[in-house]
C-alpha positions as CSV (number, residue, x, y, z in Angstrom):
1,M,15.3,1.0,2.8
2,D,13.0,-1.8,1.7
3,E,10.1,0.6,1.0
4,P,10.5,3.4,-1.7
5,L,12.3,6.5,-0.3
6,N,10.0,9.5,-0.4
7,I,11.9,12.7,0.6
8,L,10.1,15.9,1.5
9,V,12.2,19.0,1.0
10,V,10.8,22.1,2.8
11,D,12.7,25.3,1.8
12,D,11.4,28.7,0.6
13,D,14.5,29.4,-1.5
14,D,13.9,28.0,-5.0
15,V,17.6,27.8,-5.8
16,D,18.5,25.9,-2.6
17,R,15.6,23.6,-3.0
18,M,16.5,22.8,-6.6
19,A,20.1,22.2,-5.7
20,L,19.2,19.8,-2.9
21,K,16.8,18.0,-5.2
22,R,19.5,17.6,-7.8
23,V,22.0,16.2,-5.3
24,L,19.4,13.8,-3.9
25,G,18.5,12.7,-7.4
26,K,22.1,11.8,-8.1
27,T,22.8,10.0,-4.8
28,H,19.4,8.3,-4.4
29,H,18.2,7.5,-7.9
30,S,15.0,5.7,-6.9
31,A,14.0,8.4,-4.4
32,T,10.9,10.5,-5.0
33,I,11.5,14.1,-4.1
34,I,8.5,16.1,-2.9
35,E,8.8,19.9,-2.6
36,A,7.2,22.5,-0.3
37,A,8.0,26.2,-0.2
38,N,6.5,26.9,3.2
39,A,5.1,25.3,6.4
40,D,1.5,25.3,5.2
41,E,2.4,23.4,2.0
42,A,4.5,21.0,4.1
43,R,1.5,20.3,6.4
44,K,-0.8,19.6,3.4
45,L,1.7,17.4,1.6
46,I,2.6,15.3,4.7
47,A,-1.1,14.7,5.3
48,V,-1.6,13.0,2.0
49,E,1.9,11.8,0.9
50,P,3.7,8.8,2.4
51,V,6.9,10.5,3.5
52,N,9.8,8.7,5.1
53,C,12.4,11.5,5.3
54,I,12.3,15.3,5.6
55,F,14.8,18.1,4.9
56,L,13.5,21.1,6.7
57,D,14.8,24.7,6.4
58,Y,15.1,26.5,9.7
59,M,13.9,29.8,8.2
60,L,10.5,29.7,6.5
61,P,8.2,32.7,5.5
62,D,5.2,31.5,7.6
63,S,7.0,29.6,10.4
64,D,10.4,29.0,11.9
65,G,11.7,25.5,11.3
66,K,12.0,24.7,15.0
67,S,8.3,25.3,15.6
68,L,7.4,23.2,12.6
69,L,9.8,20.4,13.8
70,I,8.2,20.4,17.2
71,E,4.7,20.3,15.6
72,F,5.6,17.4,13.4
73,R,7.0,15.4,16.3
74,S,4.0,16.2,18.5
75,N,1.7,14.9,15.7
76,G,3.5,11.6,15.8
77,I,5.7,12.0,12.8
78,T,8.7,9.8,13.6
79,V,10.6,9.8,10.3
80,P,14.1,11.3,10.1
81,I,14.1,15.1,9.9
82,L,17.3,16.9,8.9
83,M,17.4,20.6,9.6
84,L,18.9,23.0,7.1
85,T,20.2,26.4,8.2
86,G,22.3,29.2,6.9
87,Q,23.7,29.7,10.4
88,G,26.5,27.7,11.9
89,D,25.6,28.2,15.5
90,E,26.4,25.2,17.7
91,Q,23.9,26.3,20.3
92,L,21.2,26.3,17.7
93,A,22.3,22.8,16.6
94,V,21.9,21.5,20.2
95,E,18.4,23.1,20.5
96,L,17.2,21.6,17.2
97,M,18.5,18.1,18.2
98,Q,16.8,18.4,21.6
99,S,13.6,19.4,19.8
100,G,13.6,16.2,17.8
101,A,15.8,16.8,14.8
102,S,17.7,13.7,13.4
103,D,20.6,15.8,12.2
104,Y,21.7,19.4,11.5
105,L,23.2,20.6,8.3
106,P,24.6,24.2,7.8
107,K,24.0,25.2,4.2
108,S,27.5,26.7,4.0
109,T,29.1,23.2,4.3
110,L,26.7,21.3,2.1
111,S,28.1,18.9,-0.5
112,A,26.8,15.8,-2.2
113,E,29.1,13.6,-0.1
114,L,28.0,15.2,3.2
115,I,24.3,15.0,2.3
116,N,24.6,11.4,1.2
117,R,26.5,10.4,4.3
118,R,24.2,12.2,6.7
119,L,21.1,11.0,5.0
120,N,22.2,7.4,5.0
121,N,23.2,7.7,8.6
122,V,19.9,9.0,9.8
123,I,18.0,6.5,7.7
124,R,20.1,3.7,9.2
125,I,19.4,4.9,12.7
126,Y,15.7,5.3,11.9
127,Q,15.5,1.8,10.6
128,A,17.2,0.4,13.7
129,D,14.8,2.3,15.8
130,V,11.8,1.0,13.8
131,E,13.1,-2.5,14.2
132,K,13.6,-2.0,17.9
133,R,10.0,-0.7,18.3
134,K,8.8,-3.6,16.2
135,A,10.7,-6.0,18.4
136,Q,9.2,-4.4,21.5
137,E,5.7,-4.5,20.1
138,E,6.2,-8.2,19.2
139,Q,7.5,-8.8,22.7
140,Q,4.5,-7.0,24.2
141,A,2.2,-9.0,21.9
142,L,3.9,-12.2,23.1
143,I,3.5,-11.2,26.7
144,E,-0.2,-10.5,26.1
145,Q,-0.5,-13.9,24.4
146,L,1.2,-15.6,27.3
147,K,-1.2,-13.8,29.7
148,E,-4.1,-14.9,27.7
149,A,-2.7,-18.5,27.5
150,H,-2.3,-18.4,31.3
151,V,-5.9,-17.2,31.7
152,Q,-7.1,-19.9,29.3
153,L,-5.1,-22.5,31.3
154,L,-6.7,-21.4,34.5
155,Q,-10.1,-21.5,32.7
156,S,-9.5,-25.0,31.4
157,E,-8.3,-26.2,34.8
158,K,-11.2,-24.6,36.5
159,M,-13.8,-26.2,34.1
160,A,-12.0,-29.5,34.3
161,S,-12.2,-29.4,38.1
162,I,-15.8,-28.4,38.0
163,G,-16.5,-31.2,35.6
164,Q,-14.8,-33.8,37.8
165,L,-16.5,-32.5,40.9
166,V,-19.9,-32.5,39.3
167,A,-19.4,-36.0,37.9
168,G,-18.4,-37.2,41.3
169,V,-21.2,-35.4,43.1
170,A,-23.8,-36.6,40.6
171,H,-22.7,-40.2,41.0
172,E,-22.6,-40.0,44.8
173,I,-25.9,-38.2,45.2
174,N,-28.0,-39.8,42.4
175,N,-27.8,-43.3,43.9
176,P,-29.1,-42.5,47.4
177,V,-31.5,-40.0,46.0
178,G,-32.8,-42.7,43.7
179,Y,-33.5,-45.2,46.4
180,I,-34.9,-42.5,48.8
181,K,-37.4,-41.5,46.1
182,S,-38.2,-45.2,45.5
183,N,-38.7,-45.8,49.3
184,I,-40.9,-42.8,49.7
185,S,-43.1,-44.0,46.8
186,S,-43.3,-47.4,48.4
187,L,-44.0,-45.9,51.8
188,A,-46.8,-43.8,50.4
189,Q,-48.4,-46.9,48.9
190,Y,-48.1,-48.8,52.2
191,M,-49.6,-45.9,54.0
192,E,-52.6,-45.8,51.7
193,D,-53.1,-49.5,52.4
194,I,-52.9,-49.0,56.2
195,F,-55.4,-46.1,56.0
196,T,-57.7,-48.4,54.0
197,L,-57.4,-51.0,56.7
198,L,-58.0,-48.3,59.5
199,T,-61.1,-47.1,57.7
200,F,-62.4,-50.7,57.7
201,Y,-61.7,-51.1,61.4
202,E,-63.5,-47.8,62.1
203,R,-66.6,-49.2,60.4
204,T,-66.6,-52.2,62.6
205,E,-66.1,-50.4,66.0
206,E,-69.9,-50.0,66.6
207,H,-70.3,-53.8,66.4
208,L,-67.9,-54.4,69.3
209,V,-69.9,-55.9,72.3
210,D,-67.6,-54.6,75.0
211,P,-68.4,-50.9,75.8
212,A,-65.0,-50.6,77.6
213,A,-63.1,-51.7,74.5
214,R,-65.0,-49.2,72.4
215,A,-64.3,-46.4,74.8
216,E,-60.6,-47.3,74.9
217,I,-60.3,-47.2,71.1
218,Q,-62.0,-43.8,71.0
219,Q,-59.7,-42.5,73.7
220,L,-56.6,-43.7,71.8
221,K,-57.9,-42.1,68.5
222,E,-58.3,-38.8,70.2
223,K,-54.9,-39.0,71.9
224,I,-53.0,-39.6,68.6
225,D,-55.4,-37.3,66.7
226,L,-55.9,-39.9,64.0
227,A,-57.8,-37.6,61.6
228,Y,-55.0,-35.0,61.6
229,M,-52.4,-37.7,61.3
230,K,-54.0,-39.0,58.1
231,T,-53.9,-35.6,56.5
232,D,-50.4,-34.6,57.8
233,L,-48.8,-37.9,56.8
234,R,-49.8,-37.4,53.2
235,S,-48.4,-33.8,53.3
236,L,-45.1,-35.0,54.9
237,L,-44.7,-37.6,52.2
238,D,-45.5,-35.1,49.4
239,E,-43.0,-32.6,50.8
240,S,-40.3,-35.3,51.2
241,L,-40.8,-36.3,47.6
242,E,-40.7,-32.7,46.5
243,G,-37.4,-32.3,48.4
244,V,-35.9,-35.3,46.8
245,N,-36.9,-34.1,43.3
246,R,-35.3,-30.7,44.2
247,V,-32.0,-32.4,45.0
248,K,-32.2,-34.4,41.8
249,Q,-32.9,-31.1,39.9
250,I,-29.9,-29.4,41.5
251,V,-27.7,-32.3,40.4
252,N,-29.1,-32.1,36.9
253,D,-28.5,-28.3,36.8
254,L,-24.9,-28.8,37.9
255,K,-24.5,-31.4,35.0
256,D,-26.2,-29.0,32.6
257,F,-24.0,-26.2,33.8
258,S,-20.7,-28.0,33.4
259,H,-21.7,-30.2,30.5
260,V,-19.3,-32.8,31.7
261,D,-19.7,-35.0,28.7
262,E,-20.0,-32.2,26.1
263,A,-16.7,-30.5,25.5
264,E,-17.2,-30.0,21.8
265,W,-19.0,-27.5,19.6
266,Q,-22.7,-28.3,19.3
267,S,-26.1,-26.7,18.9
268,T,-27.2,-25.5,22.3
269,D,-30.3,-24.2,24.0
270,I,-29.1,-20.9,25.5
271,H,-32.2,-20.6,27.7
272,K,-31.6,-24.0,29.2
273,G,-28.1,-23.0,30.1
274,L,-29.3,-19.7,31.6
275,D,-31.9,-21.5,33.7
276,S,-29.5,-24.1,35.0
277,T,-27.0,-21.4,35.9
278,L,-29.7,-19.3,37.6
279,N,-30.7,-22.3,39.7
280,I,-27.0,-22.8,40.7
281,V,-26.6,-19.1,41.8
282,H,-30.0,-18.9,43.3
283,N,-28.7,-19.0,46.9
284,E,-26.1,-16.3,46.0
285,L,-28.7,-13.9,44.7
286,K,-31.9,-14.5,46.6
287,Y,-31.0,-12.3,49.6
288,T,-30.2,-9.2,47.6
289,A,-31.8,-9.4,44.1
290,E,-35.0,-10.2,42.4
291,V,-34.2,-11.9,39.1
292,I,-36.5,-11.0,36.2
293,K,-36.4,-13.2,33.1
294,E,-37.4,-11.7,29.7
295,Y,-36.7,-14.4,27.2
296,G,-37.2,-14.0,23.5
297,Q,-37.4,-16.7,20.8
298,L,-33.9,-18.1,20.3
299,P,-32.6,-20.7,17.7
300,P,-30.1,-23.3,18.9
301,V,-26.7,-21.7,19.0
302,Q,-23.5,-23.5,18.0
303,C,-21.1,-23.1,20.9
304,I,-19.2,-24.9,23.7
305,A,-22.1,-24.9,26.2
306,S,-19.9,-25.3,29.4
307,Q,-18.0,-22.2,28.5
308,I,-21.0,-20.1,27.7
309,N,-22.5,-21.2,31.0
310,Q,-19.3,-20.0,32.7
311,V,-20.0,-16.6,31.1
312,F,-23.5,-16.7,32.5
313,L,-22.2,-17.5,35.9
314,N,-19.6,-14.8,36.0
315,L,-22.0,-12.1,34.8
316,L,-24.8,-13.1,37.2
317,V,-22.4,-13.4,40.3
318,N,-20.9,-10.0,39.4
319,A,-24.4,-8.5,39.1
320,G,-25.3,-9.9,42.5
321,H,-22.1,-8.5,44.1
322,A,-22.8,-5.0,42.6
323,I,-26.1,-4.8,44.5
324,E,-25.3,-3.8,48.1
325,Q,-28.8,-4.0,49.6
326,Q,-31.9,-4.8,47.5
327,G,-32.3,-4.6,43.7
328,T,-33.1,-6.4,40.5
329,I,-31.2,-8.4,38.0
330,T,-32.8,-8.5,34.5
331,V,-31.8,-11.3,32.1
332,R,-33.1,-10.6,28.6
333,T,-32.5,-12.5,25.3
334,G,-33.2,-11.8,21.7
335,T,-32.0,-12.1,18.1
336,K,-30.7,-9.8,15.4
337,G,-31.7,-11.3,12.0
338,D,-31.0,-14.9,11.5
339,E,-27.3,-14.7,12.3
340,W,-27.0,-13.3,15.8
341,V,-28.4,-13.9,19.2
342,W,-27.8,-11.7,22.2
343,F,-28.4,-11.8,25.9
344,Y,-27.8,-9.2,28.6
345,V,-27.5,-9.2,32.4
346,Q,-28.6,-5.8,33.8
347,D,-28.3,-4.9,37.5
348,T,-29.5,-2.0,39.6
349,G,-26.2,-1.9,41.6
350,K,-23.6,0.7,42.3
351,G,-22.2,0.9,38.8
352,I,-18.6,1.1,37.5
353,S,-16.6,4.3,37.3
354,P,-15.3,5.4,33.9
355,D,-11.7,4.9,35.0
356,N,-12.4,1.3,36.0
357,I,-14.6,0.4,33.1
358,K,-11.6,0.8,30.7
359,H,-9.8,-2.0,32.5
360,I,-12.6,-4.5,33.6
361,F,-11.7,-7.0,30.9
362,D,-8.0,-6.9,31.8
363,P,-6.7,-10.1,33.5
364,F,-6.5,-9.9,37.3
365,F,-8.1,-6.4,37.4
366,T,-10.7,-6.3,40.2
367,T,-12.4,-3.5,42.2
368,K,-13.5,-6.0,44.9
369,P,-11.7,-6.1,48.3
370,V,-8.7,-8.3,48.7
371,G,-9.8,-11.9,49.0
372,K,-13.2,-11.3,47.4
373,G,-12.3,-11.6,43.7
374,T,-9.5,-12.9,41.4
375,G,-10.1,-10.4,38.6
376,L,-10.4,-13.3,36.1
377,G,-14.2,-13.6,35.7
378,L,-14.7,-10.8,33.2
379,S,-11.4,-11.4,31.5
380,L,-12.3,-15.1,31.0
381,S,-15.8,-14.2,29.8
382,Y,-14.4,-11.7,27.3
383,S,-11.9,-14.2,26.0
384,I,-14.6,-17.0,25.7
385,I,-17.0,-14.7,23.8
386,R,-14.3,-13.4,21.5
387,K,-13.2,-16.9,20.6
388,H,-16.8,-17.8,19.9
389,G,-16.7,-15.1,17.2
390,G,-18.9,-12.8,19.4
391,H,-18.4,-9.7,21.4
392,L,-19.1,-8.5,25.0
393,E,-20.2,-4.9,25.6
394,V,-20.7,-3.0,28.8
395,E,-22.6,0.1,29.8
396,S,-22.6,1.5,33.4
397,E,-23.7,4.5,35.3
398,I,-22.6,5.2,38.9
399,D,-25.4,4.4,41.5
400,K,-27.8,3.3,38.7
401,G,-26.4,0.0,37.5
402,T,-24.5,-1.9,34.9
403,T,-25.5,-3.8,31.7
404,F,-23.3,-6.5,30.1
405,Q,-24.5,-7.5,26.7
406,V,-23.2,-10.6,24.9
407,W,-23.5,-11.2,21.1
408,L,-23.0,-14.7,19.7
409,P,-23.2,-15.9,16.1
410,V,-25.8,-18.6,15.6
411,K,-23.4,-20.6,13.5
412,Q,-19.6,-20.8,13.7
413,I,-17.5,-20.5,10.6
414,E,-15.3,-23.5,9.9
415,Q,-12.2,-21.5,10.4
416,N,-13.3,-20.5,13.9
417,L,-14.2,-24.1,14.8
418,E,-10.7,-25.2,13.9
419,L,-9.0,-22.3,15.6
420,N,-10.9,-22.9,18.8
421,K,-10.7,-26.6,19.2
422,T,-8.4,-26.0,22.2
423,L,-10.8,-23.6,23.9
């Protein structure tokens, strides 16, 4: 073995124990032999000593070897265990092997050659098993990495698509919005000029010589309700201008949310990202939830803003979906010292069961009906926050609600910046 060979010999017979120790010392010169005279001593030793092989006597004063063997295996001890017995019963040998023994050695046939051969054999099998488990673990780790890479690819494609969409929408909408706003401003000015002229005409009405003309003018003014029109036209123009500004704000929020031109690490205003995301999901939330904002004082945070905004979006949409009728969503922010900022999204929805909460960050896991969710939102959020050097926590209680809390470092360490250039 590559590691030092530490052999535990558990036997209540001093002579047998010393004989076995002497044989092992000759055949495995570098081995360390640890001795125990009973089961209790064996338990204490194995708890503190690094053991990679055990010789275990079947008959002990405080336990039978089979029970101790089963106990060791139940406690996760996987090293080779060779059973020693003064009996040569084949049925016993089968029982011991079925209970987890690596081999079975009758004391009556023990010899240095047999012990050496059997020991080397079980160690070789054990090493092969360890290598197999290691390969399986590496394979599983690779599968998890591939899953994560797949999720990240979906995330990148999603954000790229959003960025392209937003860039196109912004370009297509900003131009007409710009000239509509300009035209409304010009129209408002022209209207004021017309009203000024109308006011002058009204002052000259009394100087008209023809009574019939004066009566006709008065009748027309009453018919079109000129006084109301003057007031209402101003209101219509003000509302139209407000609507245009709202459209422009939505476009700006979309650009802030996706950060089309900002795919690198930079100092970011977390509150600005939260506000732009809240504006985007406003229509999603307004029918079921009242949003309460409780912002603390936050420093600029070094992050990839578009990805943090994606986390905001996922948490807010999930909170909205969790509320079945009417409820509240609280968005709170704060700091811990100078190194950490945090924010949480808390809803008063239906909550998450303990069985599901263990899996909510797993890719493709969802409790939503078929067609209502991909199971990627929380997994993506967890991955994004982890790769920003932060962590995402969740607390939930059935029928009372759920809180997702995100912790982010204010500054990224250089190693993290290099590692996450491909985020």
